[in-house]
C-alpha positions in Angstrom: 54.1 106.3 -47.6 51.7 108.4 -50.1 51.1 106.0 -52.9 51.3 102.9 -50.5 50.0 103.7 -47.3 48.9 99.9 -46.6 52.6 98.8 -47.6 54.1 101.5 -45.1 51.8 100.2 -42.4 52.5 96.2 -42.9 55.9 97.4 -42.8 55.8 99.4 -39.6 54.0 96.3 -38.4 56.6 93.8 -39.1 59.1 96.2 -38.0 56.9 96.2 -34.5 56.5 92.3 -34.1 60.1 92.0 -35.0 61.3 94.1 -31.9 59.1 92.5 -29.7 60.7 89.7 -30.4 64.1 90.4 -30.6 64.1 92.7 -27.8 62.6 93.4 -24.2 62.1 95.9 -21.6 64.8 99.3 -22.1 66.0 97.9 -25.1 62.8 98.0 -26.5 61.9 101.1 -25.7 65.5 102.2 -27.4 64.6 100.5 -30.2 60.8 102.0 -31.0 62.1 105.3 -30.2 65.1 105.2 -32.7 62.3 103.6 -35.3 59.8 106.3 -34.6 62.8 109.0 -34.8 63.1 107.2 -38.7 59.6 107.4 -39.1 59.5 110.9 -38.4 62.7 111.8 -41.1 61.2 109.5 -43.5 57.7 111.5 -43.1 58.8 114.6 -43.4 61.2 114.0 -46.3 58.4 112.6 -48.2 56.0 115.5 -46.8 53.5 112.7 -45.2 50.7 114.0 -43.2 50.9 114.0 -39.7 47.8 111.8 -39.8 49.4 109.3 -41.5 52.8 109.1 -39.4 50.0 109.0 -36.6 48.6 105.6 -38.0 52.3 104.0 -39.1 53.4 105.0 -35.4 50.8 103.3 -33.8 51.2 100.4 -35.9 54.9 100.1 -34.9 53.9 100.1 -31.3 50.4 98.3 -31.1 52.5 95.3 -32.7 55.3 95.5 -30.2 52.8 95.3 -27.6 50.7 92.5 -28.8 54.0 90.7 -29.2 55.2 91.3 -25.9 51.4 90.6 -24.8 51.0 87.6 -26.6 54.4 86.4 -25.1 53.1 87.0 -21.8 50.1 84.7 -22.4 52.2 81.8 -24.3 52.4 79.9 -21.1 51.5 76.3 -19.7 48.7 76.1 -17.5 49.5 72.9 -16.3 52.0 73.5 -13.4 49.6 76.3 -11.3 46.5 73.8 -12.5 48.3 70.8 -10.9 50.0 72.5 -7.8 53.5 71.4 -9.1 56.6 72.9 -10.7 57.5 72.4 -14.0 60.5 70.3 -13.0 58.2 67.8 -10.7 55.9 67.6 -14.1 58.3 66.5 -15.9 58.4 63.1 -16.7 55.5 62.2 -14.2 52.6 59.9 -15.7 49.5 61.6 -16.4 46.0 60.9 -17.7 44.3 63.4 -20.2 41.3 64.0 -22.0 40.8 66.5 -24.9 40.4 66.6 -28.9 42.7 66.1 -31.6 43.3 69.6 -33.2 45.6 68.0 -36.0 46.2 65.9 -38.6 47.5 62.2 -37.1 50.7 61.5 -38.7 52.0 57.7 -38.6 55.7 57.4 -39.3 56.5 53.7 -38.7 56.0 52.6 -35.3 54.9 56.1 -34.1 52.3 58.6 -34.3 52.3 62.3 -33.9 48.9 64.4 -33.1 48.0 67.6 -31.1 45.6 67.5 -28.2 43.6 70.7 -27.2 43.2 69.6 -23.5 40.4 69.7 -21.4 41.2 67.5 -18.4 44.5 66.4 -16.9 45.5 64.1 -13.6 48.7 63.3 -12.8 48.8 59.8 -11.6 48.0 59.2 -7.9 45.9 61.7 -7.3 42.9 59.5 -7.8 41.6 57.3 -10.9 41.4 59.2 -13.6 38.8 60.5 -14.6 37.4 60.9 -11.0 37.9 63.3 -8.6 41.5 64.1 -9.2 41.2 65.4 -12.8 37.9 66.9 -12.3 38.8 69.3 -10.3 41.4 70.7 -12.9 38.9 70.8 -15.9 38.4 74.5 -16.4 42.1 75.5 -15.8 43.9 73.1 -18.1 41.1 73.6 -20.9 42.6 74.9 -23.9 46.2 73.4 -23.3 47.7 72.5 -26.2 49.5 69.3 -26.0 52.2 67.6 -28.5 51.4 63.5 -28.3 53.8 60.9 -29.4 52.7 57.6 -29.1 54.9 54.2 -30.2 52.9 51.2 -31.1 54.1 48.3 -29.3 52.5 46.0 -32.4 52.0 45.9 -35.9 48.3 45.5 -35.3 48.0 48.8 -33.7 48.3 50.5 -37.4 44.7 49.4 -38.0 43.9 51.2 -34.8 46.1 54.3 -35.1 44.6 54.4 -38.7 40.9 55.4 -37.4 42.2 58.4 -35.1 40.9 61.4 -37.0 41.4 65.4 -36.3 38.3 66.0 -34.4 37.7 63.0 -32.4 37.7 62.9 -28.7 40.3 61.0 -27.0 41.4 59.8 -23.4 44.9 58.6 -22.9 47.6 57.8 -20.6 51.5 58.7 -20.7 54.4 60.0 -19.3 54.3 63.9 -19.4 58.0 65.8 -20.8 59.3 68.9 -21.3 60.4 69.4 -25.2 63.8 69.2 -25.8 66.2 72.5 -25.8 69.1 73.0 -27.8 71.9 71.4 -26.3 74.4 72.7 -28.8 75.3 76.7 -29.5 73.5 77.4 -32.9 71.5 74.3 -32.7 67.9 73.2 -33.5 65.9 74.2 -30.4 62.7 72.0 -30.4 61.2 73.6 -27.5 61.3 76.8 -28.8 60.0 75.6 -32.0 57.0 74.0 -30.3 56.7 77.1 -28.3 55.8 79.3 -31.6 52.8 76.6 -32.1 51.9 77.2 -28.1 52.9 74.0 -27.3 55.0 73.6 -23.6 54.5 69.4 -23.2 54.7 66.7 -24.2 53.0 63.2 -23.9 54.5 60.1 -24.5 52.1 57.0 -24.9 53.1 53.3 -24.8 50.9 51.3 -27.3 47.5 52.0 -29.5 45.6 50.6 -25.9 46.3 53.4 -24.4 44.3 55.9 -26.2 40.4 56.1 -26.3 38.9 57.7 -29.0 35.8 58.4 -30.3 34.3 60.6 -33.4 32.6 64.1 -32.7 29.0 64.2 -31.4 28.3 67.0 -33.3 29.3 68.9 -36.5 31.7 72.0 -36.2 34.7 73.7 -38.1 36.6 70.4 -37.1 34.3 68.5 -39.4 35.5 70.6 -42.1 39.0 69.8 -41.5 38.2 66.7 -40.7 37.3 66.1 -44.1 39.8 67.9 -45.8 42.3 65.4 -44.1 40.2 62.7 -45.5 40.2 63.8 -48.8 44.3 64.5 -48.7 44.7 61.1 -47.5 42.2 59.5 -50.4 44.2 61.7 -53.2 47.2 60.6 -51.6 46.5 57.1 -51.4 45.0 57.3 -55.4 49.5 59.1 -56.2 50.2 55.9 -54.6 48.2 53.7 -56.3 49.0 55.6 -59.8 52.9 55.8 -59.5 55.5 53.6 -58.0 58.2 54.7 -55.3 60.1 57.2 -55.5 57.6 58.8 -57.8 54.7 58.2 -55.6 56.2 60.7 -52.5 57.5 63.1 -55.0 54.1 63.5 -57.1 52.4 63.7 -53.6 54.6 67.0 -52.9 54.7 68.3 -56.3 51.0 68.0 -56.9 49.1 68.0 -53.4 52.3 69.4 -50.8 52.2 66.6 -48.8 55.7 65.3 -48.2 55.5 63.2 -45.8 56.3 60.1 -48.0 58.9 61.9 -50.0 62.0 59.8 -50.6 64.6 61.4 -48.0 67.8 60.7 -50.9 65.3 62.7 -53.5 64.8 65.7 -50.9 68.5 65.8 -50.2 69.5 65.8 -53.9 66.7 68.7 -54.3 67.8 70.5 -51.5 71.4 70.8 -52.3 70.4 72.7 -55.4 67.9 74.7 -54.0 65.1 73.3 -55.4 62.8 72.2 -52.5 60.5 75.2 -53.0 59.0 73.0 -56.1 58.0 70.3 -53.7 55.9 73.1 -51.9 52.7 74.3 -52.5 53.0 78.3 -53.5 51.9 80.8 -55.6 53.0 79.3 -59.0 50.5 76.0 -58.2 47.4 78.4 -56.9 48.3 80.4 -60.5 47.8 77.9 -62.5 44.7 76.4 -60.4 43.0 80.0 -61.1 44.0 80.2 -64.3 42.1 77.0 -65.1 39.4 77.6 -63.3 38.9 80.8 -65.1 39.3 79.2 -68.2 36.9 76.2 -67.5 34.3 78.9 -66.5 34.1 81.2 -69.4 34.1 78.2 -71.9 30.9 77.4 -69.8 30.0 81.1 -71.0 29.4 82.5 -67.6 29.9 86.1 -67.5 33.5 87.2 -66.2 31.8 88.5 -62.9 30.5 85.1 -62.2 33.2 83.3 -63.1 35.7 85.6 -60.5 32.9 84.9 -57.7 33.0 81.4 -58.1 37.0 81.3 -58.4 37.0 83.6 -55.2 34.7 81.0 -53.7 37.1 78.1 -54.8 40.3 79.1 -53.9 40.3 78.6 -49.9 39.1 75.0 -51.0 42.7 74.2 -52.9 44.6 76.5 -50.1 43.1 73.5 -47.6 43.4 70.8 -50.0 47.3 71.7 -50.6 47.8 71.6 -46.5 47.2 75.6 -46.0 51.2 76.2 -45.2 52.8 79.6 -45.1 53.6 79.9 -48.4 50.1 78.6 -50.2 47.9 80.7 -47.5 50.0 83.9 -48.5 49.1 82.9 -52.5 45.7 82.2 -51.6 44.9 85.3 -49.9 46.9 87.4 -52.7 44.7 85.8 -55.4 41.5 86.3 -53.7 42.2 90.1 -53.2 43.4 90.4 -56.6 40.2 88.6 -58.0 38.0 90.6 -55.9 39.7 93.5 -57.6 39.4 92.7 -60.8 35.4 91.7 -59.7 34.4 95.1 -58.6 37.2 96.9 -61.3 39.4 98.2 -58.2 43.2 99.1 -59.2 45.0 96.2 -58.3 48.4 97.1 -57.1 51.1 93.9 -56.2 52.6 95.2 -53.3 49.4 96.5 -51.3 48.4 93.0 -52.1 51.2 91.7 -50.2 50.9 93.6 -47.7 47.7 93.2 -47.1 48.6 89.1 -47.2 51.3 89.4 -44.8 49.2 91.9 -42.1 46.0 89.4 -42.0 48.4 86.5 -41.6 50.4 88.0 -38.8 47.3 89.7 -37.3 45.9 86.0 -37.0 49.2 84.7 -35.8 52.0 86.7 -35.0 54.3 83.5 -34.5 54.3 82.9 -38.3 56.8 85.9 -38.4 59.6 83.3 -37.1 58.4 80.5 -39.8 60.9 79.9 -42.6 58.3 79.0 -45.0 56.7 82.6 -44.7 60.0 84.5 -44.5 60.8 82.7 -47.8 57.7 83.2 -49.6 57.1 86.8 -48.5 60.8 87.9 -49.2 60.9 86.7 -52.7 57.3 87.4 -53.6 58.7 91.2 -52.5 61.9 91.1 -54.2 60.3 90.0 -57.6 58.5 93.4 -57.1 61.3 95.3 -56.1 63.9 94.3 -58.4 62.4 92.8 -61.0 61.8 96.3 -62.7 65.5 97.0 -61.9 67.4 93.9 -63.6 64.5 93.6 -66.5 66.1 96.1 -68.5 69.4 94.9 -68.5 68.6 91.5 -70.4 67.0 93.1 -73.1 69.3 92.4 -75.7 67.8 88.3 -75.0 64.5 87.0 -76.6 61.7 88.0 -74.7 61.0 84.9 -73.3 64.0 83.6 -72.4 65.1 87.6 -70.6 61.8 86.9 -68.4 63.2 83.6 -67.2 66.2 84.4 -66.5 65.4 87.7 -64.8 62.7 86.2 -62.5 65.3 83.2 -62.1 68.1 85.3 -61.1 66.3 87.6 -58.7 64.9 85.0 -57.0 68.3 83.4 -56.5 69.5 86.8 -55.0 66.6 87.6 -52.8 66.6 84.0 -51.2 70.4 84.0 -50.8 70.6 85.4 -47.3 67.8 83.5 -46.1 69.2 80.4 -47.7 72.4 80.5 -46.1 71.2 81.3 -42.9 69.0 78.7 -42.4 70.2 76.0 -44.2 74.0 77.0 -44.4 74.6 76.3 -47.8 74.7 77.3 -51.4 75.2 75.6 -55.0 76.8 77.4 -57.7 74.3 75.9 -59.9 71.2 76.0 -58.2 70.7 79.2 -61.2 71.3 77.0 -63.9 69.0 74.2 -62.0 66.3 76.4 -61.5 66.3 77.7 -65.1 65.9 75.0 -66.9 64.0 72.2 -64.2 61.5 74.7 -62.8 59.6 75.4 -66.1 60.2 71.9 -66.8 58.7 70.6 -64.0 55.9 73.6 -63.8 54.6 73.1 -67.2 55.3 69.3 -68.0 55.7 67.5 -64.7 52.7 69.4 -62.9 50.1 69.3 -65.2 50.6 65.4 -66.1 50.7 64.4 -62.8 47.1 66.5 -61.8 45.9 65.2 -65.0 46.7 61.3 -64.2 45.1 62.3 -60.8 41.9 63.4 -62.2 41.9 60.5 -64.8 42.2 58.0 -62.0 39.0 57.2 -61.0 37.3 58.3 -64.4 39.6 56.4 -66.9 42.2 54.3 -65.3 44.0 52.7 -68.5 44.3 56.7 -69.3 45.6 57.7 -65.9 48.1 54.9 -65.9 49.4 55.7 -69.1 49.7 59.9 -68.1 51.2 58.5 -64.7 54.0 56.4 -67.4 55.0 59.5 -69.2 55.1 61.7 -66.1 57.6 58.9 -64.5 59.7 59.2 -67.6 60.1 63.1 -67.4 60.8 62.6 -63.4 63.4 60.2 -64.5 65.2 62.9 -66.5 64.5 65.3 -63.5 66.4 63.1 -61.1 69.0 62.2 -63.6 69.7 66.0 -63.9 69.9 66.5 -60.3 72.1 63.6 -59.5 74.2 64.7 -62.3 74.7 68.3 -61.1 75.4 67.3 -57.7 78.0 65.2 -58.8 80.2 68.0 -59.9 82.8 68.8 -57.4 82.8 71.9 -55.6 79.6 73.2 -56.6 78.3 73.4 -53.6 79.3 76.2 -50.5 79.2 76.1 -47.2 78.3 79.2 -45.1 77.7 80.3 -41.5 74.6 82.1 -40.3 75.1 85.6 -41.2 73.8 88.2 -39.0 70.4 90.8 -39.1 72.7 93.7 -40.1 74.7 91.7 -42.8 71.7 90.7 -44.5 70.2 94.4 -44.6 73.4 95.7 -45.8 73.7 92.9 -48.4 69.9 93.8 -49.7 70.6 97.9 -49.6 73.9 97.4 -51.6 71.7 94.4 -54.0 69.0 97.5 -54.5 71.7 100.2 -55.1 73.6 97.9 -57.7 70.4 97.1 -59.8 69.7 100.5 -59.5 72.5 102.1 -60.5 72.8 100.1 -63.6 69.6 100.3 -64.6 70.0 104.2 -65.3 73.1 103.7 -66.3 71.7 101.5 -69.3 68.7 104.2 -69.6 71.2 106.6 -69.7 73.3 105.2 -72.8 70.1 104.6 -74.6 69.1 108.2 -74.4 70.8 109.5 -77.8 69.4 106.7 -79.7 65.8 107.6 -78.6 66.5 111.0 -79.6 66.5 109.4 -83.3 62.8 109.3 -83.3 62.8 113.1 -82.8 65.4 114.6 -84.7 67.4 113.6 -87.9 71.0 113.1 -88.6 72.8 116.6 -88.9 73.6 115.9 -92.8 70.0 115.5 -93.1 68.9 118.7 -91.8 69.3 122.5 -93.3 70.5 124.5 -91.0 68.9 127.7 -89.7 70.0 130.8 -91.7 72.7 132.8 -89.5 73.4 129.6 -87.5 76.7 127.6 -87.3 76.9 124.0 -86.9 79.1 122.1 -84.5 78.9 122.0 -81.0 77.2 124.2 -78.2 78.5 124.7 -74.8 80.4 121.2 -75.0 77.7 119.7 -76.5 76.5 117.7 -79.3 74.5 120.2 -81.9 71.4 118.5 -82.5 69.2 120.5 -85.1 65.3 120.6 -83.8 62.8 119.6 -86.2 60.3 121.8 -84.4 58.1 124.4 -86.4 59.6 127.8 -86.2 62.8 126.4 -84.7 66.0 129.0 -85.4 68.0 127.7 -83.0 70.5 124.6 -82.2 69.4 122.3 -79.3 72.7 121.2 -77.5 72.9 117.7 -76.0 74.8 116.8 -73.4 76.0 113.2 -72.7 73.2 112.3 -69.5 74.5 112.9 -66.0 73.5 109.6 -65.1 76.5 108.2 -67.1 78.8 110.1 -64.9 77.5 108.6 -61.4 75.9 105.4 -62.2 79.5 103.9 -63.0 81.3 105.0 -59.6 78.1 103.8 -57.9 78.1 100.2 -59.5 81.4 99.5 -58.3 81.3 100.8 -55.1 78.1 98.4 -54.4 79.9 95.4 -56.3 82.6 96.0 -54.2 80.3 96.4 -50.9 78.6 93.0 -52.0 81.9 90.9 -52.8 83.1 92.2 -49.2 79.9 91.2 -48.1 80.5 87.9 -49.5 83.7 87.6 -48.2 83.5 88.3 -44.7 80.2 86.2 -44.3 82.2 83.2 -46.2 85.0 83.6 -43.8 83.4 84.8 -40.8 85.2 82.6 -38.2 88.1 84.8 -36.4 89.4 83.4 -33.5 91.9 86.5 -33.0 94.9 83.7 -32.7 93.0 81.8 -30.2 92.6 78.1 -30.5 88.7 76.7 -29.8 88.0 73.4 -29.0 84.0 72.0 -28.9 82.9 69.2 -26.7 80.0 68.7 -28.6 76.7 67.1 -27.4 75.8 64.1 -29.3 73.9 62.4 -27.0 75.7 58.9 -25.6 78.5 59.5 -27.9 81.7 61.2 -28.3 82.5 64.1 -30.9 84.8 66.9 -30.4 85.3 70.0 -32.6 89.1 71.3 -32.2 89.9 75.0 -34.3 93.8 76.1 -34.1 94.9 79.5 -34.1 96.0 78.9 -38.0 92.6 78.1 -38.7 92.8 74.1 -39.3 89.7 72.0 -37.9 90.0 68.8 -36.7 87.1 66.5 -35.8 87.3 64.0 -32.9 84.6 61.0 -33.6 81.5 61.8 -35.0 79.0 60.2 -32.2 76.7 58.0 -33.7 73.2 56.8 -32.7 72.8 53.2 -31.6 70.4 50.7 -32.0 69.9 47.1 -30.8 69.0 44.3 -32.9 67.4 44.5 -36.5 64.2 46.8 -36.7 60.4 44.8 -38.0 60.1 46.5 -41.1 56.5 48.0 -40.4 59.1 49.4 -37.3 61.3 51.7 -39.7 60.5 54.9 -40.0 61.1 57.6 -43.1 63.7 59.8 -41.6 65.0 58.3 -38.5 66.8 60.2 -36.3 70.6 59.8 -37.0 72.9 62.0 -35.1 75.5 62.6 -37.7 72.9 63.8 -40.4 70.6 65.6 -37.6 72.9 67.1 -35.4 76.1 67.5 -35.7 76.8 68.1 -40.1 73.8 70.9 -39.5 76.4 72.3 -36.5 79.2 72.1 -38.6 77.9 74.3 -41.7 76.1 76.6 -39.1 79.9 77.3 -38.0 81.0 77.7 -41.7 83.1 74.8 -41.4 83.7 74.3 -45.5 86.2 71.4 -45.1 87.9 69.2 -42.5 91.4 69.0 -42.1 91.3 66.2 -40.4 89.2 63.6 -39.1 90.2 61.5 -36.2 88.1 58.4 -35.6 89.2 57.0 -31.8 87.6 53.5 -32.5 85.2 51.8 -34.5 82.3 51.5 -32.3 78.8 53.1 -33.3 78.5 56.0 -30.7 81.8 57.4 -32.5 81.9 56.7 -35.7 78.4 56.1 -36.6 77.6 59.9 -37.3 81.0 60.6 -39.6 79.3 58.5 -42.7 76.8 61.9 -43.0 79.9 63.8 -42.2 81.8 62.6 -44.9 78.7 63.3 -47.2 78.1 66.3 -46.5 81.6 68.3 -45.9 85.0 67.7 -47.8 87.5 66.1 -45.8 91.4 65.9 -46.2 92.4 63.0 -44.3 91.2 60.2 -42.1 93.1 58.9 -39.2 92.1 55.7 -37.4 93.5 52.7 -35.2 94.8 51.0 -37.8 92.2 48.0 -37.5 88.6 47.3 -39.0 85.3 46.7 -36.9 83.5 43.9 -38.3 79.9 45.9 -38.8 78.5 46.9 -41.8 78.1 50.8 -41.2 82.2 50.8 -40.6 82.7 49.2 -43.7 80.2 51.2 -45.4 82.4 54.5 -43.9 85.8 53.4 -45.1 84.2 52.9 -48.5 82.8 56.6 -48.7 86.1 57.7 -47.4 88.1 56.0 -50.2 85.8 56.9 -53.1 85.6 60.7 -51.8 89.4 61.0 -52.0 90.3 61.0 -48.4 93.5 60.1 -47.1 93.6 57.3 -44.9 96.2 57.1 -42.0 96.8 54.3 -39.4 98.3 56.3 -36.1 100.6 54.8 -33.5 102.4 55.6 -30.8 105.0 58.0 -31.5 103.6 59.7 -34.4 103.1 63.9 -34.5 100.8 65.9 -36.3 101.1 69.7 -36.4 98.6 71.6 -38.4 100.4 74.8 -37.7 103.1 76.5 -35.5 100.9 76.5 -32.3 99.8 73.4 -32.2 100.8 70.0 -32.2 98.9 66.6 -31.4 101.5 63.4 -30.1 100.0 60.1 -30.5 100.0 57.7 -27.4 98.0 54.8 -28.4 97.7 52.5 -30.0 100.9 50.9 -29.9 101.3 49.9 -33.6 102.4 46.1 -33.5 101.8 45.9 -37.0 104.0 45.3 -39.8 104.0 48.2 -42.3 102.2 46.6 -45.3 101.0 43.9 -43.5 97.1 43.7 -43.2 94.6 45.3 -41.2 93.0 43.0 -38.7 89.5 42.8 -37.8 89.1 43.5 -34.2 85.1 43.3 -32.4 86.3 45.1 -29.4 87.6 48.2 -29.9 87.5 49.9 -26.9 91.0 48.9 -25.7 92.9 50.2 -29.3 91.2 53.9 -29.1 93.4 56.4 -30.1 94.9 58.3 -27.3 96.6 61.5 -28.0 97.7 64.6 -26.4 97.3 68.0 -28.2 99.5 71.4 -27.4 97.7 74.5 -28.2 99.0 78.0 -27.2 101.3 76.5 -24.7 97.8 74.4 -23.4 97.8 70.9 -23.2 94.7 68.6 -23.4 94.2 65.0 -23.5 92.1 62.7 -25.6 91.3 59.2 -24.8 88.5 57.7 -26.5 86.9 54.2 -25.2 90.3 53.3 -23.7 90.1 50.4 -20.9 92.8 50.7 -17.8 94.6 48.1 -19.9 95.4 50.6 -22.0 96.3 52.9 -19.5 98.6 51.1 -17.4 100.6 50.2 -20.2 100.8 54.3 -21.6 101.9 54.7 -18.1 104.7 52.5 -18.3 105.7 53.7 -21.7 105.5 57.2 -20.0 107.4 56.2 -17.4 110.5 54.9 -19.1 110.1 57.5 -21.9 109.3 60.9 -19.8 106.3 61.4 -21.8 104.0 63.6 -19.5 106.3 63.1 -16.4 106.2 66.4 -14.6 103.8 67.9 -17.2 100.3 68.5 -15.9 97.7 68.6 -18.3 94.9 71.2 -18.4 91.8 69.1 -19.6 91.4 65.9 -19.3 88.6 64.2 -21.7 87.5 61.1 -19.7 87.5 58.0 -21.5 84.2 55.8 -22.3 81.6 58.4 -21.1 83.0 58.1 -17.6 82.7 54.5 -17.3 83.9 52.3 -14.3 86.6 50.6 -17.2 89.1 53.3 -17.1 89.9 56.7 -15.4 91.9 55.0 -12.8 93.4 56.5 -9.9 96.9 55.9 -10.8 95.8 57.1 -14.4 95.0 60.8 -12.5 97.8 61.1 -10.6 100.1 60.5 -13.7 98.5 63.6 -15.6 96.9 65.5 -12.7 94.0 67.3 -14.8 93.2 70.8 -14.0 89.6 70.3 -15.4 87.6 67.1 -17.0 85.3 67.0 -19.7 82.8 63.6 -19.2 80.3 63.3 -22.7 77.5 61.2 -21.9 73.9 60.9 -22.7 70.9 62.3 -20.7 69.9 59.5 -18.4 71.7 56.8 -20.7 71.2 53.4 -19.9 74.4 52.6 -18.7 74.6 54.6 -15.5 77.5 56.8 -17.2 79.9 58.6 -15.5 80.4 56.3 -13.0 80.2 57.7 -9.0 83.7 55.9 -8.3 84.9 58.2 -11.4 83.0 60.9 -10.3 84.4 60.8 -7.0 88.1 60.1 -8.0 87.8 63.4 -9.8 86.6 65.1 -7.1 89.2 64.0 -4.7 91.7 65.3 -7.4 90.7 69.0 -7.2 89.6 68.4 -11.0 86.6 70.7 -12.1 84.0 68.3 -14.0 82.3 69.6 -16.7 79.7 66.9 -18.4 77.8 67.4 -21.5 74.6 65.3 -19.8 74.0 68.1 -17.7 75.9 71.1 -19.1 75.1 70.6 -22.9 77.9 71.3 -25.6 81.1 72.6 -23.7 83.1 75.2 -25.4 86.9 76.4 -24.9 88.8 79.0 -26.0 92.7 78.6 -25.6 94.9 81.7 -25.3 98.0 81.8 -24.0 96.9 83.4 -20.7 94.6 80.9 -20.2 91.2 79.0 -21.0 87.7 80.3 -21.0 84.9 78.0 -21.1 81.3 78.2 -21.5 78.3 76.0 -21.7 75.3 75.9 -23.6 73.0 75.2 -20.6 74.8 77.8 -18.3 74.7 81.4 -19.0 78.5 82.5 -17.4 81.6 82.2 -18.9 84.4 80.7 -16.4 88.2 81.7 -16.7 90.8 78.9 -16.1 
């Protein structure tokens, strides 16, 4: 606190902002009181003055109050201005005018940008922009709105290409609230946009509904407008010099433009923890600053002048690189460091880092929630704190290698908790990949890419040769990354840890490295004494003195002038306590990792999650014994083949964007079985991403093939991954553990053993149907079965006694509640206490059917719907079933 008051002030500010983010009301007051008490204890122990203590306390309280005030102001102006509630405004058609405040991004047939409103009116209140909208101009001015435009024709691409930041726009479209998270732990788009101060989206059909004109006068937006044009021109030059996928990769590496990065390349890099290479960060700024200073000094400028010019040029590079949190942090730190060098001030890395964090958080408190901000500052601080502890442990390596190993190791250890918290996976090969590939890319590929870009307009032939060499190096990089990812068992899946887990991890890591450093220094202490002493055999003992040991120590004779007595040297005390301390810290970290990796503990209960995957089915079953069974995977249904210009770089696919992240976030390391009820895309489509991202032991399906390319690809992926395939049929039983049993009721399985599997287009009739018994509770899963299958099962049940007189607890209603299933006889036979319907919000099919809902209500069956309640989770114990829904706060005991 004495040596680095700015650092202490910033830590208190971050603690206060975190308190405001996590707590409110009485809990916030209790948290602040606890922090103030801890601050007083630390101040007293460090003998910090009361003036500093008061400043730090004020920082803590002020940050919390500023966050609370910021939250209070971060509300939409539209409901109050338009005289309607948010629910009434949602999906209404509006006319809006304002200024584009963000870069204009086109991806296939969709264009996105942000508008700061000046006027807005609801259709029907008057012809915009006449009286109805003019009355509200002052009340909505300044509101930010996200605009999403779906282009209707290829010719509209040229129109959209003319839109730029700073343009005045008038547009018409549908006003919608951003989607909220519909699954527990799922991505909350509404919350994300809230951190951008955006509360509404306007969806526009066609470029003809947008009228844009350039700004009438020069302003700050003109600088950003020029910057966007410069980035677009540089990106276009990269596309000209490099072939794909090299063009998108080099744009990300050199310019920080990741929009055109090949999705498969990004996935491969992400799996190895190498995506930070594609984000402009401190490494790029350091190279940029170093090159600038070298050139300016070679131009015979004075040191002071060179530093001043470099400080002024750093913001230019930050803007050209996209001004993301990591590049802004690096830019601010470099500017402060350069100014300190310019004026001969003492440079302290931690104080500079603290100043950068404080400036950014005061400017925008919501940066605290940015993953990029957190990783950038945490890794930088970790390198400053942990590197001095780790470096002595690697003194046996050559200096260049020891430095590279220590930097890579510390960066990996520090980033590990946030990596598994946000991305839920960690590669065991990440350290090796970063140690080898980061220097390779930094010192070879990055300079070559930059050189090719600089030569592009000056010496095209040289630029082409340079780009070709860079592409060869890229091919080597891609090959190495693909080979590493191909090694089995390299990627571990982790559930998101708690904040307490993360804090304990960092404390134990510090304790371990500190203990090892002290132990290493203590072991070297006798060797260090050799510079001040001679071996006993070479010394003349003082008269009257005896050799040997004094006080139980090692007797070493002093070489000092006039010394007449021996100096007893005992083994350092650090050797006695550092060993146990290091062992305890290692044991603590091992326990944390074990508890973090095996985080799921249902205490003998089972769990069933009816996931919200839109218009489709996906159900995750976790048995009391810990087995994981996934029933269907949802899927994104597309109608017809899209024109090439409409295809997006990374289109939404429910398996990759919803289902797989949920499985990883919940720490599902392996699926013991996947049950594919039938081959329709809304049930099978999402399983492709699952098979590619999570190990699967067995795939159970209905014994038929669907004549669709995605289905054939899915089966091929399963075979290539070594997944065991089972064609289930009526009468088969699966028992994952002693408390769980699955009895398959359909399909009938008419084909003989060894016969070829038939190809069936209409898969609904052959949907896999099974009854699940778990902890003495029963559930029925029906896929998209039809009434004909129901009648056959009912007849077989009556003859064999299956289900007769055994009402089930929960029925998964067939075919999303369609009228093609769930007959009255079916409900009478099973007499379910509860029913779950999986259907998409506002789906085009009208699911669930009103008649089906009436039949369920008549049977006094409690109905749960994913389109209304989001994900539906059931925890199954012997004494009952507890139900909770994502979009409802209360739990229900049944």
